[in-house]
BALOBA-1460 file (C-alpha; in Angstrom, 3 decimals):
// residues 390
<rec num="1" residu="x" x="24.971" y="15.888" z="14.699"/>
<rec num="2" residu="x" x="22.069" y="13.458" z="14.972"/>
<rec num="3" residu="x" x="22.479" y="10.186" z="13.099"/>
<rec num="4" residu="x" x="20.514" y="9.915" z="9.874"/>
<rec num="5" residu="x" x="18.998" y="7.232" z="7.682"/>
<rec num="6" residu="x" x="18.843" y="7.332" z="3.884"/>
<rec num="7" residu="x" x="16.904" y="5.402" z="1.294"/>
<rec num="8" residu="x" x="19.730" y="4.604" z="-1.106"/>
<rec num="9" residu="x" x="17.806" y="2.414" z="-3.537"/>
<rec num="10" residu="x" x="14.252" y="1.383" z="-4.366"/>
<rec num="11" residu="x" x="12.922" y="-1.577" z="-6.305"/>
<rec num="12" residu="x" x="9.493" y="-2.738" z="-7.460"/>
<rec num="13" residu="x" x="8.249" y="-6.028" z="-8.857"/>
<rec num="14" residu="x" x="4.919" y="-6.366" z="-10.655"/>
<rec num="15" residu="x" x="3.966" y="-9.883" z="-11.785"/>
<rec num="16" residu="x" x="3.182" y="-10.883" z="-15.358"/>
<rec num="17" residu="x" x="1.834" y="-8.548" z="-18.052"/>
<rec num="18" residu="x" x="-0.411" y="-5.577" z="-17.258"/>
<rec num="19" residu="x" x="-4.107" y="-6.472" z="-17.285"/>
<rec num="20" residu="x" x="-6.529" y="-4.098" z="-19.013"/>
<rec num="21" residu="x" x="-10.071" y="-3.361" z="-17.859"/>
<rec num="22" residu="x" x="-11.499" y="-5.651" z="-20.528"/>
<rec num="23" residu="x" x="-9.220" y="-8.525" z="-19.488"/>
<rec num="24" residu="x" x="-9.841" y="-8.388" z="-15.732"/>
<rec num="25" residu="x" x="-12.798" y="-10.718" z="-15.531"/>
<rec num="26" residu="x" x="-11.161" y="-13.410" z="-17.628"/>
<rec num="27" residu="x" x="-8.271" y="-13.444" z="-15.139"/>
<rec num="28" residu="x" x="-10.231" y="-13.164" z="-11.885"/>
<rec num="29" residu="x" x="-13.092" y="-15.323" z="-13.151"/>
<rec num="30" residu="x" x="-16.841" y="-14.890" z="-13.285"/>
<rec num="31" residu="x" x="-18.934" y="-15.405" z="-10.170"/>
<rec num="32" residu="x" x="-21.167" y="-18.425" z="-10.738"/>
<rec num="33" residu="x" x="-20.298" y="-18.198" z="-14.426"/>
<rec num="34" residu="x" x="-22.037" y="-14.839" z="-14.827"/>
<rec num="35" residu="x" x="-20.285" y="-11.601" z="-15.895"/>
<rec num="36" residu="x" x="-20.284" y="-8.811" z="-13.333"/>
<rec num="37" residu="x" x="-22.827" y="-6.072" z="-13.972"/>
<rec num="38" residu="x" x="-20.964" y="-3.788" z="-11.533"/>
<rec num="39" residu="x" x="-17.473" y="-3.938" z="-13.025"/>
<rec num="40" residu="x" x="-17.781" y="-1.089" z="-15.537"/>
<rec num="41" residu="x" x="-19.485" y="1.186" z="-13.015"/>
<rec num="42" residu="x" x="-16.681" y="0.629" z="-10.528"/>
<rec num="43" residu="x" x="-13.953" y="1.124" z="-13.135"/>
<rec num="44" residu="x" x="-15.467" y="4.457" z="-14.176"/>
<rec num="45" residu="x" x="-15.231" y="5.553" z="-10.560"/>
<rec num="46" residu="x" x="-11.721" y="4.348" z="-9.740"/>
<rec num="47" residu="x" x="-10.105" y="5.470" z="-13.015"/>
<rec num="48" residu="x" x="-7.633" y="2.573" z="-13.114"/>
<rec num="49" residu="x" x="-6.686" y="1.449" z="-16.638"/>
<rec num="50" residu="x" x="-4.213" y="-1.376" z="-15.997"/>
<rec num="51" residu="x" x="-3.088" y="-3.468" z="-13.037"/>
<rec num="52" residu="x" x="-1.114" y="-6.660" z="-12.324"/>
<rec num="53" residu="x" x="-2.098" y="-10.098" z="-11.048"/>
<rec num="54" residu="x" x="0.009" y="-13.034" z="-9.892"/>
<rec num="55" residu="x" x="-2.293" y="-15.303" z="-11.884"/>
<rec num="56" residu="x" x="-1.709" y="-17.190" z="-15.118"/>
<rec num="57" residu="x" x="-4.532" y="-15.891" z="-17.333"/>
<rec num="58" residu="x" x="-4.614" y="-19.141" z="-19.304"/>
<rec num="59" residu="x" x="-4.910" y="-21.530" z="-16.356"/>
<rec num="60" residu="x" x="-6.107" y="-19.349" z="-13.471"/>
<rec num="61" residu="x" x="-3.310" y="-20.727" z="-11.319"/>
<rec num="62" residu="x" x="-1.109" y="-18.601" z="-9.046"/>
<rec num="63" residu="x" x="2.250" y="-17.653" z="-10.564"/>
<rec num="64" residu="x" x="3.813" y="-16.029" z="-7.469"/>
<rec num="65" residu="x" x="3.151" y="-16.224" z="-3.757"/>
<rec num="66" residu="x" x="3.234" y="-13.056" z="-1.677"/>
<rec num="67" residu="x" x="6.630" y="-14.067" z="-0.296"/>
<rec num="68" residu="x" x="7.991" y="-14.680" z="-3.797"/>
<rec num="69" residu="x" x="6.818" y="-11.265" z="-4.994"/>
<rec num="70" residu="x" x="8.505" y="-9.603" z="-2.028"/>
<rec num="71" residu="x" x="11.723" y="-11.529" z="-2.526"/>
<rec num="72" residu="x" x="11.797" y="-10.495" z="-6.194"/>
<rec num="73" residu="x" x="11.477" y="-6.832" z="-5.197"/>
<rec num="74" residu="x" x="14.259" y="-7.182" z="-2.609"/>
<rec num="75" residu="x" x="16.564" y="-8.798" z="-5.174"/>
<rec num="76" residu="x" x="16.150" y="-5.693" z="-7.313"/>
<rec num="77" residu="x" x="18.023" y="-3.673" z="-4.676"/>
<rec num="78" residu="x" x="21.365" y="-5.375" z="-5.416"/>
<rec num="79" residu="x" x="24.027" y="-3.195" z="-7.014"/>
<rec num="80" residu="x" x="27.799" y="-3.121" z="-7.494"/>
<rec num="81" residu="x" x="28.525" y="-1.925" z="-3.943"/>
<rec num="82" residu="x" x="25.740" y="-3.858" z="-2.198"/>
<rec num="83" residu="x" x="24.766" y="-7.521" z="-2.246"/>
<rec num="84" residu="x" x="21.877" y="-9.160" z="-0.459"/>
<rec num="85" residu="x" x="24.137" y="-11.100" z="1.923"/>
<rec num="86" residu="x" x="24.865" y="-7.765" z="3.634"/>
<rec num="87" residu="x" x="21.259" y="-7.307" z="4.775"/>
<rec num="88" residu="x" x="21.169" y="-7.124" z="8.575"/>
<rec num="89" residu="x" x="17.473" y="-6.260" z="8.934"/>
<rec num="90" residu="x" x="14.504" y="-7.397" z="6.871"/>
<rec num="91" residu="x" x="11.189" y="-5.700" z="7.760"/>
<rec num="92" residu="x" x="8.068" y="-6.432" z="5.718"/>
<rec num="93" residu="x" x="4.447" y="-5.318" z="5.792"/>
<rec num="94" residu="x" x="1.451" y="-6.860" z="4.038"/>
<rec num="95" residu="x" x="-2.293" y="-7.322" z="4.427"/>
<rec num="96" residu="x" x="-2.729" y="-11.011" z="3.582"/>
<rec num="97" residu="x" x="0.277" y="-13.278" z="4.068"/>
<rec num="98" residu="x" x="0.337" y="-16.615" z="2.278"/>
<rec num="99" residu="x" x="-0.325" y="-18.405" z="5.572"/>
<rec num="100" residu="x" x="-1.232" y="-17.658" z="9.184"/>
<rec num="101" residu="x" x="2.081" y="-19.001" z="10.520"/>
<rec num="102" residu="x" x="5.074" y="-18.589" z="10.015"/>
<rec num="103" residu="x" x="5.292" y="-14.839" z="9.584"/>
<rec num="104" residu="x" x="5.385" y="-13.278" z="6.129"/>
<rec num="105" residu="x" x="8.897" y="-11.890" z="6.704"/>
<rec num="106" residu="x" x="10.198" y="-15.307" z="7.748"/>
<rec num="107" residu="x" x="8.904" y="-16.707" z="4.475"/>
<rec num="108" residu="x" x="10.554" y="-13.879" z="2.510"/>
<rec num="109" residu="x" x="13.835" y="-14.543" z="4.334"/>
<rec num="110" residu="x" x="13.561" y="-18.181" z="3.334"/>
<rec num="111" residu="x" x="12.859" y="-17.276" z="-0.300"/>
<rec num="112" residu="x" x="15.920" y="-15.026" z="-0.395"/>
<rec num="113" residu="x" x="18.216" y="-17.574" z="1.228"/>
<rec num="114" residu="x" x="20.398" y="-14.837" z="2.685"/>
<rec num="115" residu="x" x="22.446" y="-15.275" z="5.894"/>
<rec num="116" residu="x" x="20.791" y="-14.898" z="9.317"/>
<rec num="117" residu="x" x="19.491" y="-11.406" z="10.020"/>
<rec num="118" residu="x" x="16.881" y="-9.713" z="12.167"/>
<rec num="119" residu="x" x="13.361" y="-10.041" z="10.750"/>
<rec num="120" residu="x" x="10.290" y="-7.992" z="11.587"/>
<rec num="121" residu="x" x="6.777" y="-8.747" z="10.338"/>
<rec num="122" residu="x" x="4.209" y="-5.939" z="10.444"/>
<rec num="123" residu="x" x="0.521" y="-6.791" z="10.128"/>
<rec num="124" residu="x" x="-2.167" y="-4.340" z="9.089"/>
<rec num="125" residu="x" x="-3.233" y="-2.912" z="5.771"/>
<rec num="126" residu="x" x="-1.687" y="-0.066" z="3.752"/>
<rec num="127" residu="x" x="0.501" y="1.495" z="6.444"/>
<rec num="128" residu="x" x="1.990" y="-1.825" z="7.556"/>
<rec num="129" residu="x" x="4.839" y="-1.269" z="5.109"/>
<rec num="130" residu="x" x="5.313" y="2.315" z="6.334"/>
<rec num="131" residu="x" x="5.755" y="0.966" z="9.849"/>
<rec num="132" residu="x" x="8.340" y="-1.451" z="8.441"/>
<rec num="133" residu="x" x="10.171" y="1.497" z="6.876"/>
<rec num="134" residu="x" x="10.041" y="3.389" z="10.175"/>
<rec num="135" residu="x" x="11.489" y="0.404" z="12.050"/>
<rec num="136" residu="x" x="14.331" y="0.268" z="9.515"/>
<rec num="137" residu="x" x="14.884" y="4.036" z="9.751"/>
<rec num="138" residu="x" x="15.094" y="3.975" z="13.551"/>
<rec num="139" residu="x" x="17.351" y="0.925" z="13.545"/>
<rec num="140" residu="x" x="19.780" y="2.468" z="11.071"/>
<rec num="141" residu="x" x="19.767" y="5.875" z="12.797"/>
<rec num="142" residu="x" x="20.520" y="4.193" z="16.126"/>
<rec num="143" residu="x" x="23.576" y="2.486" z="14.651"/>
<rec num="144" residu="x" x="22.262" y="-1.055" z="15.102"/>
<rec num="145" residu="x" x="21.893" y="-1.770" z="11.368"/>
<rec num="146" residu="x" x="23.900" y="-0.665" z="8.348"/>
<rec num="147" residu="x" x="22.011" y="-2.323" z="5.492"/>
<rec num="148" residu="x" x="18.335" y="-2.510" z="6.401"/>
<rec num="149" residu="x" x="15.643" y="-3.504" z="3.912"/>
<rec num="150" residu="x" x="11.958" y="-2.749" z="4.284"/>
<rec num="151" residu="x" x="9.241" y="-3.919" z="1.927"/>
<rec num="152" residu="x" x="5.538" y="-3.830" z="1.207"/>
<rec num="153" residu="x" x="3.620" y="-6.376" z="-0.841"/>
<rec num="154" residu="x" x="0.150" y="-7.650" z="-1.666"/>
<rec num="155" residu="x" x="-1.482" y="-10.558" z="-3.496"/>
<rec num="156" residu="x" x="-5.195" y="-9.705" z="-3.164"/>
<rec num="157" residu="x" x="-5.961" y="-11.736" z="-6.286"/>
<rec num="158" residu="x" x="-5.695" y="-14.815" z="-4.066"/>
<rec num="159" residu="x" x="-8.824" y="-13.730" z="-2.168"/>
<rec num="160" residu="x" x="-10.451" y="-11.722" z="-4.970"/>
<rec num="161" residu="x" x="-10.845" y="-14.683" z="-7.334"/>
<rec num="162" residu="x" x="-14.416" y="-15.558" z="-8.312"/>
<rec num="163" residu="x" x="-14.353" y="-18.780" z="-6.316"/>
<rec num="164" residu="x" x="-14.370" y="-16.708" z="-3.117"/>
<rec num="165" residu="x" x="-17.524" y="-14.707" z="-3.890"/>
<rec num="166" residu="x" x="-21.242" y="-15.178" z="-3.961"/>
<rec num="167" residu="x" x="-23.358" y="-13.886" z="-6.836"/>
<rec num="168" residu="x" x="-24.332" y="-10.214" z="-6.754"/>
<rec num="169" residu="x" x="-27.952" y="-9.205" z="-6.317"/>
<rec num="170" residu="x" x="-29.792" y="-7.007" z="-8.789"/>
<rec num="171" residu="x" x="-30.647" y="-4.636" z="-5.952"/>
<rec num="172" residu="x" x="-26.954" y="-4.048" z="-5.209"/>
<rec num="173" residu="x" x="-26.217" y="-3.260" z="-8.850"/>
<rec num="174" residu="x" x="-29.090" y="-0.756" z="-9.076"/>
<rec num="175" residu="x" x="-27.737" y="0.979" z="-5.975"/>
<rec num="176" residu="x" x="-24.293" y="1.191" z="-7.554"/>
<rec num="177" residu="x" x="-25.728" y="2.921" z="-10.599"/>
<rec num="178" residu="x" x="-27.538" y="5.503" z="-8.483"/>
<rec num="179" residu="x" x="-24.785" y="6.348" z="-5.996"/>
<rec num="180" residu="x" x="-21.082" y="6.127" z="-6.816"/>
<rec num="181" residu="x" x="-20.000" y="5.611" z="-3.211"/>
<rec num="182" residu="x" x="-22.011" y="2.368" z="-3.116"/>
<rec num="183" residu="x" x="-19.353" y="0.934" z="-5.400"/>
<rec num="184" residu="x" x="-17.194" y="0.483" z="-2.327"/>
<rec num="185" residu="x" x="-18.655" y="-2.923" z="-1.586"/>
<rec num="186" residu="x" x="-16.982" y="-6.277" z="-2.085"/>
<rec num="187" residu="x" x="-17.115" y="-5.790" z="-5.844"/>
<rec num="188" residu="x" x="-15.314" y="-2.455" z="-5.618"/>
<rec num="189" residu="x" x="-12.415" y="-4.072" z="-3.828"/>
<rec num="190" residu="x" x="-12.467" y="-6.969" z="-6.266"/>
<rec num="191" residu="x" x="-12.137" y="-4.760" z="-9.348"/>
<rec num="192" residu="x" x="-9.607" y="-2.355" z="-7.895"/>
<rec num="193" residu="x" x="-6.891" y="-4.143" z="-5.909"/>
<rec num="194" residu="x" x="-3.644" y="-5.220" z="-7.586"/>
<rec num="195" residu="x" x="-0.720" y="-7.536" z="-6.875"/>
<rec num="196" residu="x" x="2.860" y="-6.395" z="-6.520"/>
<rec num="197" residu="x" x="5.750" y="-5.612" z="-4.191"/>
<rec num="198" residu="x" x="8.252" y="-2.870" z="-3.499"/>
<rec num="199" residu="x" x="11.391" y="-2.658" z="-1.383"/>
<rec num="200" residu="x" x="13.750" y="0.006" z="-0.033"/>
<rec num="201" residu="x" x="17.376" y="-0.145" z="1.082"/>
<rec num="202" residu="x" x="18.050" y="2.053" z="4.109"/>
<rec num="203" residu="x" x="21.637" y="2.919" z="5.077"/>
<rec num="204" residu="x" x="23.378" y="5.406" z="7.415"/>
<rec num="205" residu="x" x="25.065" y="7.300" z="4.563"/>
<rec num="206" residu="x" x="23.904" y="8.357" z="1.084"/>
<rec num="207" residu="x" x="24.717" y="6.157" z="-1.898"/>
<rec num="208" residu="x" x="28.184" y="6.781" z="-3.347"/>
<rec num="209" residu="x" x="26.643" y="7.427" z="-6.766"/>
<rec num="210" residu="x" x="23.382" y="9.024" z="-7.797"/>
<rec num="211" residu="x" x="20.692" y="10.356" z="-5.514"/>
<rec num="212" residu="x" x="19.423" y="9.242" z="-2.133"/>
<rec num="213" residu="x" x="16.372" y="10.131" z="-0.058"/>
<rec num="214" residu="x" x="17.110" y="11.314" z="3.461"/>
<rec num="215" residu="x" x="14.305" y="10.179" z="5.760"/>
<rec num="216" residu="x" x="13.496" y="13.292" z="7.779"/>
<rec num="217" residu="x" x="10.543" y="11.815" z="9.672"/>
<rec num="218" residu="x" x="7.729" y="9.302" z="9.553"/>
<rec num="219" residu="x" x="4.596" y="9.880" z="11.610"/>
<rec num="220" residu="x" x="1.604" y="7.605" z="12.094"/>
<rec num="221" residu="x" x="-1.665" y="7.918" z="13.956"/>
<rec num="222" residu="x" x="-4.327" y="5.321" z="14.765"/>
<rec num="223" residu="x" x="-7.882" y="6.381" z="15.538"/>
<rec num="224" residu="x" x="-9.056" y="2.901" z="16.507"/>
<rec num="225" residu="x" x="-10.055" y="4.317" z="19.903"/>
<rec num="226" residu="x" x="-12.672" y="6.447" z="18.166"/>
<rec num="227" residu="x" x="-13.882" y="4.318" z="15.238"/>
<rec num="228" residu="x" x="-14.865" y="0.671" z="14.750"/>
<rec num="229" residu="x" x="-13.387" y="-1.397" z="11.932"/>
<rec num="230" residu="x" x="-14.194" y="-0.119" z="8.436"/>
<rec num="231" residu="x" x="-12.389" y="-2.586" z="6.157"/>
<rec num="232" residu="x" x="-11.929" y="-6.151" z="7.339"/>
<rec num="233" residu="x" x="-11.220" y="-9.680" z="6.188"/>
<rec num="234" residu="x" x="-11.490" y="-13.003" z="7.956"/>
<rec num="235" residu="x" x="-14.429" y="-11.659" z="9.950"/>
<rec num="236" residu="x" x="-17.920" y="-10.220" z="9.769"/>
<rec num="237" residu="x" x="-19.062" y="-6.928" z="11.250"/>
<rec num="238" residu="x" x="-21.891" y="-7.177" z="13.753"/>
<rec num="239" residu="x" x="-24.631" y="-4.602" z="14.334"/>
<rec num="240" residu="x" x="-22.803" y="-3.155" z="17.353"/>
<rec num="241" residu="x" x="-19.721" y="-2.483" z="15.199"/>
<rec num="242" residu="x" x="-17.621" y="-5.277" z="16.669"/>
<rec num="243" residu="x" x="-16.017" y="-7.978" z="14.543"/>
<rec num="244" residu="x" x="-16.718" y="-11.686" z="14.772"/>
<rec num="245" residu="x" x="-13.552" y="-13.419" z="13.607"/>
<rec num="246" residu="x" x="-13.205" y="-16.554" z="11.515"/>
<rec num="247" residu="x" x="-12.368" y="-18.912" z="14.430"/>
<rec num="248" residu="x" x="-15.846" y="-18.254" z="15.841"/>
<rec num="249" residu="x" x="-17.560" y="-19.582" z="12.699"/>
<rec num="250" residu="x" x="-18.109" y="-23.155" z="11.720"/>
<rec num="251" residu="x" x="-15.756" y="-24.108" z="8.858"/>
<rec num="252" residu="x" x="-18.781" y="-24.700" z="6.636"/>
<rec num="253" residu="x" x="-19.660" y="-20.996" z="7.027"/>
<rec num="254" residu="x" x="-16.285" y="-19.710" z="5.855"/>
<rec num="255" residu="x" x="-17.233" y="-20.153" z="2.190"/>
<rec num="256" residu="x" x="-20.974" y="-19.657" z="2.589"/>
<rec num="257" residu="x" x="-20.480" y="-16.242" z="4.194"/>
<rec num="258" residu="x" x="-17.334" y="-15.250" z="2.219"/>
<rec num="259" residu="x" x="-15.570" y="-14.806" z="5.554"/>
<rec num="260" residu="x" x="-12.077" y="-14.513" z="4.065"/>
<rec num="261" residu="x" x="-12.886" y="-11.903" z="1.422"/>
<rec num="262" residu="x" x="-12.257" y="-8.199" z="2.071"/>
<rec num="263" residu="x" x="-15.292" y="-6.120" z="2.971"/>
<rec num="264" residu="x" x="-15.842" y="-2.387" z="3.381"/>
<rec num="265" residu="x" x="-18.334" y="-0.428" z="5.483"/>
<rec num="266" residu="x" x="-19.178" y="2.033" z="2.725"/>
<rec num="267" residu="x" x="-21.152" y="4.517" z="4.805"/>
<rec num="268" residu="x" x="-18.469" y="4.745" z="7.473"/>
<rec num="269" residu="x" x="-15.725" y="5.111" z="4.874"/>
<rec num="270" residu="x" x="-17.409" y="7.958" z="3.050"/>
<rec num="271" residu="x" x="-18.258" y="9.835" z="6.241"/>
<rec num="272" residu="x" x="-14.937" y="9.602" z="8.055"/>
<rec num="273" residu="x" x="-11.918" y="8.584" z="5.966"/>
<rec num="274" residu="x" x="-10.943" y="12.067" z="4.783"/>
<rec num="275" residu="x" x="-11.380" y="13.764" z="8.151"/>
<rec num="276" residu="x" x="-9.379" y="11.128" z="10.004"/>
<rec num="277" residu="x" x="-6.600" y="10.482" z="7.494"/>
<rec num="278" residu="x" x="-6.148" y="13.936" z="5.902"/>
<rec num="279" residu="x" x="-7.623" y="16.923" z="7.681"/>
<rec num="280" residu="x" x="-7.176" y="15.947" z="11.301"/>
<rec num="281" residu="x" x="-3.515" y="14.869" z="11.081"/>
<rec num="282" residu="x" x="-2.638" y="18.019" z="9.126"/>
<rec num="283" residu="x" x="-4.143" y="20.073" z="11.942"/>
<rec num="284" residu="x" x="-2.857" y="18.023" z="14.887"/>
<rec num="285" residu="x" x="0.469" y="16.279" z="14.157"/>
<rec num="286" residu="x" x="3.403" y="18.568" z="15.107"/>
<rec num="287" residu="x" x="5.649" y="17.639" z="12.160"/>
<rec num="288" residu="x" x="2.858" y="18.355" z="9.676"/>
<rec num="289" residu="x" x="1.830" y="21.588" z="11.398"/>
<rec num="290" residu="x" x="5.392" y="22.898" z="10.979"/>
<rec num="291" residu="x" x="5.420" y="22.091" z="7.249"/>
<rec num="292" residu="x" x="4.363" y="24.659" z="4.656"/>
<rec num="293" residu="x" x="2.675" y="23.656" z="1.373"/>
<rec num="294" residu="x" x="5.279" y="25.632" z="-0.571"/>
<rec num="295" residu="x" x="8.024" y="23.441" z="0.910"/>
<rec num="296" residu="x" x="6.641" y="20.340" z="-0.838"/>
<rec num="297" residu="x" x="8.061" y="19.720" z="-4.314"/>
<rec num="298" residu="x" x="6.348" y="16.346" z="-4.798"/>
<rec num="299" residu="x" x="3.249" y="15.108" z="-3.002"/>
<rec num="300" residu="x" x="2.823" y="11.333" z="-3.256"/>
<rec num="301" residu="x" x="-0.684" y="10.385" z="-2.136"/>
<rec num="302" residu="x" x="-1.788" y="6.786" z="-1.876"/>
<rec num="303" residu="x" x="-5.434" y="7.312" z="-2.673"/>
<rec num="304" residu="x" x="-7.186" y="4.066" z="-3.509"/>
<rec num="305" residu="x" x="-9.406" y="5.373" z="-6.299"/>
<rec num="306" residu="x" x="-9.774" y="8.443" z="-8.513"/>
<rec num="307" residu="x" x="-13.050" y="8.888" z="-6.653"/>
<rec num="308" residu="x" x="-10.984" y="10.173" z="-3.700"/>
<rec num="309" residu="x" x="-8.558" y="12.448" z="-5.561"/>
<rec num="310" residu="x" x="-10.533" y="15.673" z="-5.267"/>
<rec num="311" residu="x" x="-11.688" y="14.753" z="-1.780"/>
<rec num="312" residu="x" x="-8.081" y="14.469" z="-0.580"/>
<rec num="313" residu="x" x="-7.342" y="17.905" z="-2.008"/>
<rec num="314" residu="x" x="-10.514" y="19.394" z="-0.557"/>
<rec num="315" residu="x" x="-9.642" y="18.268" z="2.959"/>
<rec num="316" residu="x" x="-6.034" y="19.391" z="2.578"/>
<rec num="317" residu="x" x="-7.362" y="22.853" z="1.739"/>
<rec num="318" residu="x" x="-9.659" y="22.755" z="4.759"/>
<rec num="319" residu="x" x="-6.523" y="22.318" z="6.858"/>
<rec num="320" residu="x" x="-4.853" y="25.240" z="5.004"/>
<rec num="321" residu="x" x="-2.421" y="22.898" z="3.265"/>
<rec num="322" residu="x" x="-3.046" y="23.385" z="-0.447"/>
<rec num="323" residu="x" x="-0.529" y="21.521" z="-2.597"/>
<rec num="324" residu="x" x="-1.637" y="22.073" z="-6.223"/>
<rec num="325" residu="x" x="-2.213" y="19.043" z="-8.435"/>
<rec num="326" residu="x" x="0.796" y="19.844" z="-10.630"/>
<rec num="327" residu="x" x="2.994" y="18.820" z="-7.688"/>
<rec num="328" residu="x" x="1.187" y="15.517" z="-7.123"/>
<rec num="329" residu="x" x="2.714" y="12.243" z="-8.307"/>
<rec num="330" residu="x" x="0.697" y="9.056" z="-8.717"/>
<rec num="331" residu="x" x="0.770" y="5.898" z="-10.809"/>
<rec num="332" residu="x" x="-2.598" y="4.587" z="-9.620"/>
<rec num="333" residu="x" x="-4.047" y="4.676" z="-13.129"/>
<rec num="334" residu="x" x="-1.380" y="2.430" z="-14.678"/>
<rec num="335" residu="x" x="-0.424" y="0.187" z="-11.736"/>
<rec num="336" residu="x" x="-3.561" y="0.130" z="-9.631"/>
<rec num="337" residu="x" x="-3.965" y="0.086" z="-5.872"/>
<rec num="338" residu="x" x="-1.392" y="-2.325" z="-4.449"/>
<rec num="339" residu="x" x="-2.193" y="-1.627" z="-0.805"/>
<rec num="340" residu="x" x="0.914" y="-1.886" z="1.371"/>
<rec num="341" residu="x" x="3.146" y="-1.940" z="-1.728"/>
<rec num="342" residu="x" x="1.730" y="1.237" z="-3.260"/>
<rec num="343" residu="x" x="3.939" y="3.813" z="-1.543"/>
<rec num="344" residu="x" x="7.077" y="1.828" z="-2.446"/>
<rec num="345" residu="x" x="5.978" y="1.466" z="-6.078"/>
<rec num="346" residu="x" x="5.216" y="5.200" z="-6.200"/>
<rec num="347" residu="x" x="8.586" y="6.133" z="-4.728"/>
<rec num="348" residu="x" x="10.454" y="3.659" z="-6.950"/>
<rec num="349" residu="x" x="9.004" y="5.152" z="-10.130"/>
<rec num="350" residu="x" x="9.712" y="8.735" z="-9.097"/>
<rec num="351" residu="x" x="13.187" y="7.847" z="-7.764"/>
<rec num="352" residu="x" x="14.245" y="6.403" z="-11.129"/>
<rec num="353" residu="x" x="12.373" y="8.938" z="-13.274"/>
<rec num="354" residu="x" x="15.154" y="11.518" z="-13.572"/>
<rec num="355" residu="x" x="12.833" y="14.213" z="-12.218"/>
<rec num="356" residu="x" x="14.396" y="14.478" z="-8.756"/>
<rec num="357" residu="x" x="17.174" y="16.908" z="-7.886"/>
<rec num="358" residu="x" x="19.087" y="17.577" z="-4.652"/>
<rec num="359" residu="x" x="16.995" y="19.841" z="-2.484"/>
<rec num="360" residu="x" x="13.626" y="18.486" z="-3.566"/>
<rec num="361" residu="x" x="11.323" y="17.635" z="-0.683"/>
<rec num="362" residu="x" x="8.804" y="14.802" z="-0.880"/>
<rec num="363" residu="x" x="5.709" y="14.326" z="1.251"/>
<rec num="364" residu="x" x="3.975" y="10.936" z="1.196"/>
<rec num="365" residu="x" x="0.443" y="10.334" z="2.453"/>
<rec num="366" residu="x" x="-0.747" y="6.807" z="3.243"/>
<rec num="367" residu="x" x="-4.258" y="6.275" z="4.632"/>
<rec num="368" residu="x" x="-5.609" y="3.030" z="5.997"/>
<rec num="369" residu="x" x="-9.305" y="2.343" z="6.391"/>
<rec num="370" residu="x" x="-8.928" y="-0.888" z="8.373"/>
<rec num="371" residu="x" x="-9.787" y="0.995" z="11.541"/>
<rec num="372" residu="x" x="-8.745" y="4.452" z="10.346"/>
<rec num="373" residu="x" x="-5.020" y="5.069" z="10.564"/>
<rec num="374" residu="x" x="-2.817" y="7.492" z="8.680"/>
<rec num="375" residu="x" x="0.891" y="7.766" z="7.921"/>
<rec num="376" residu="x" x="3.002" y="10.590" z="6.503"/>
<rec num="377" residu="x" x="6.621" y="10.438" z="5.317"/>
<rec num="378" residu="x" x="8.898" y="13.425" z="4.671"/>
<rec num="379" residu="x" x="11.982" y="12.865" z="2.498"/>
<rec num="380" residu="x" x="14.733" y="15.161" z="1.212"/>
<rec num="381" residu="x" x="16.656" y="14.417" z="-1.977"/>
<rec num="382" residu="x" x="20.434" y="14.584" z="-1.656"/>
<rec num="383" residu="x" x="23.577" y="13.652" z="-3.555"/>
<rec num="384" residu="x" x="26.485" y="11.410" z="-2.463"/>
<rec num="385" residu="x" x="27.806" y="14.152" z="-0.191"/>
<rec num="386" residu="x" x="24.561" y="14.243" z="1.718"/>
<rec num="387" residu="x" x="23.885" y="17.837" z="0.764"/>
<rec num="388" residu="x" x="20.421" y="18.859" z="-0.327"/>
<rec num="389" residu="x" x="21.685" y="21.625" z="-2.602"/>
<rec num="390" residu="x" x="23.006" y="21.214" z="-6.146"/>
């Protein structure tokens, strides 16, 4: 029998109190002292009601670094039969680490203070943490690790604060009001991204009590050979589609041109993201082609905004993979888009919800618009005996 890997526990950490739509600007700050005219338009489109920031709303100062958020999520994995000193692999994914060097995972290891272990740092955007989970899965299934931890985290508030942005132009705001997709500019990202972290414990056997999630497969595809960058930070996109990175700019330009803020090519996103991250993989990836919609008990999509909800479904149907909305599970509207942490925070909430039973099958969808990548995870719920039947 082939060796297996199981998610035996999940943990999430969201900093401070939830921030409502009306409170957002007081936390993130006003650009040049002026309230955003785009905020309400963007919030109507993304549908998010509350989110979390690692910022003290009274002082505007950071309350948690990215590494500290991740460490807090990892600490939540401890239980009676597992302590953090047993971790033999720590694999983390994030978009913006707290520094360029050392690696994000090295900083998390230092925050935890656990004994020496193997560390793996995955760069990227939303699927970076899925790659971390896959590394842990493969390591555990091969027999090299027995207590692997993977994690995903984000602190976009550090680059979304008002001090990093230039004032908006009236022309941009008028365009937002006329066409919803135009909201996917800098201001869209500013009013939508959230801070937080999630972590998973992966072991070669199911937990001795409660439920576990058997990792059946994780598949990823990059289409960077076919598409230029769509979302980027620390760079500017040139007319030929190439990126000019921050080292090529004079330091005085970094602030003047908002080099280190996140940016989105709206036209490219709207034209290609669904085809590349939903429809095409469902048609082309062998594991997905073998799966039937009726086999999926819970579909966990990481869509970044309510704007994309129906579009995801539409392109699933185009690929003859119609999973009805009653089998979808999301917490986007209460916890926001946490990028690389989102799939962990989704799984953690469902895992501890009491809704899962042995035999349930979960399908997770994680798109990434950095240069168009997609990831899909298939999990089976089982009890301590490893069986997927009650």
